[in-house]
N, C-alpha and C positions, 0 to 999 in steps of 0.2 A: 535863397530860393531864383534870385533872379539870373543867376548863373544857369540855372537847370531849364529856366524858358528862353535862355540865347539860342536861336538857331531853330528852335519848333515852329513849325506852318502848319495851322488847323484848317480844314476845309474839309467838303461834303467828297463823298467817297461816288466814284464812277465805275461802270460796268470794268473798263479798263485795269482796276486796283483787286478785282473777285479774287484772284488767283492769289496776290500777296500777300491781302488782307485773311484768306482763309489758312495759309501756310503761318502767317504771326498768331492767329487767334490758336491753332492746335498748338503751336508751339509754346503759348503759355499756359495751356492746361491739361494737354493730354501727352502720355508718351515718356520717355527718358527726359527727350531735351526740355521737359517742362520743369524737371526736376533742380535744373539750374536758376530757377525764379522760386518764389515764395508761395505762388498761385496757383500751382499744382494741384490738378484732382486725379492723377494718377492712381492715387491709392485708394480711391472709392467708386472710379468709373474708367474702363475702359472704351476704344472703342473711338468715334469720331466725338468732336464738341460741337462741330457745323460742317456746312458742304458748301459750294457755289451757290448752289439755288437756295439756301439759307441767306448767305449774306448780300445775295441778287437782290432777294425778297425782301429786305430790310432796306436797301439802296430804291428801291424799286416804291415802295409802300409811300401812301399820304401821309401826311401827317409824321412820316419818320426822315430820320437823318444817320447815316453813320459816320459819325465826325473824325475824321481820318486826322492822324497825326503822323507829320516826316520831319527829319531832321538830317539835314546834308542830302536832301531828296530819296531817302530810305524812310519807309512805312517804317515808324516804332511803336505805334499804338493805336487803338481807335477806340471808341465808345459809341454806341446805340443811344438815339435820344428820339422819343416817339412823343409827340402831343396826345392827353389824354382827357381832353377836358380843360379843368382847372387843377391840372398837376401832369407834369413830365417822368415816361418811366425812362429808368436810364438800365442798359444792357450791354452784354456784349464788349464789356471793358477787357482790352488785353493789352497789356504793355510786353515788349520783348523781353524775356528772359534775362538776359546778359545785362538790362539796364533797371532791373525790377531793385527794390530797396536803396534807390539812391533819390528819392522823393518825385520823381518823376510822376507818380498816379496824383500826387497831390494837387501838383499843377494843372492837370489835364483833368480831374473831377472839378475843381473851381472853375475850371475854363468852360465845361460842358454846363455845369451851375447857372453860370453867368450868360451861358448863350441861351437858354431855356426861360430861362428868366426875360431877359431882353425880347429874343424872336417870339412867342407865345404869352409871355404875362404870366407865368403860372406861378404859384406862391408854395407849390410843394414838388420834392422829387422822390419819385418812388423805384424801389427796386426789389428783387427777389432774391434771396440766397439761399446756397444748400444748406440746411439748417445745422448741419455738423463740421462746417466750416469755422472754428469758431475764432480761428486768428483772421480769416479774410473778415470776420462782422465785426470783431474788435476794432479794425483798422477803419472800417466805417465809421463806428460809433464814434471813434476818435474825429472826423471828418463832420460829426453832427448827427449822422443817421442814428436812428432808434429803433429799436426791436417792436414789431408789436404783439409779437405771439400770434399773428395770422399765420396759417400755414394752407400751403396747397401742394397735393400729391404730385410727386414723382411720375413723369412718364413712363413708367415699367414697360419692359415691351416695345418702344416707340426706338429703334435704334440709331436714329437721326440725332438722337439726344447723349447716345453714349450707351456702355451696358454698363449697369450697374452690380459693382464688387461688394455692396451689400445691402441687406432689405429694410432700412430705416431711413432712406432719404427721402425729404420733402424740402420744399422751399418756404421760407419764409420771409414774410414782406417788411421790409427796411423804408422810414420815410424821413425826409428831411423838411423842416421849413424853410424856403427860401424867403431871405429879407430882401 
């Protein structure tokens, strides 16, 4: 795992990163390019995953950071960390499709958990995942997250989050105790 982490730089995103981050997030989740990786949502959602305004809002929000991961000067991954009282919310996790499946995600989520614990003193990380994404949920379970069965509705009709290709989408809350 050390070789994977070699050459990675973790830093907070800036306004100057917005366009590159939008391109990364879109490439990891939507369209044909996303099919190169395994995190694609192309079969369940069309349209956009995010936009410059959405990324900029995460960067600017109080108690929020967009952790950016670079290798050789190029952004290869990112994730949102948001302080919410006794826990942190983990979202917008994206790894370049060309680098997926090599263990980079494990390194990044572990670093995100470490930073949330150290920065905010939180004891739990939470996230929401589209409940039909069994492969993705299984990956998070292998990282210590557990399904709660607590669902929230998908924002049908709000194309900022994509255009659903099926009518059974909802988000499930996953949680992990941080030791």
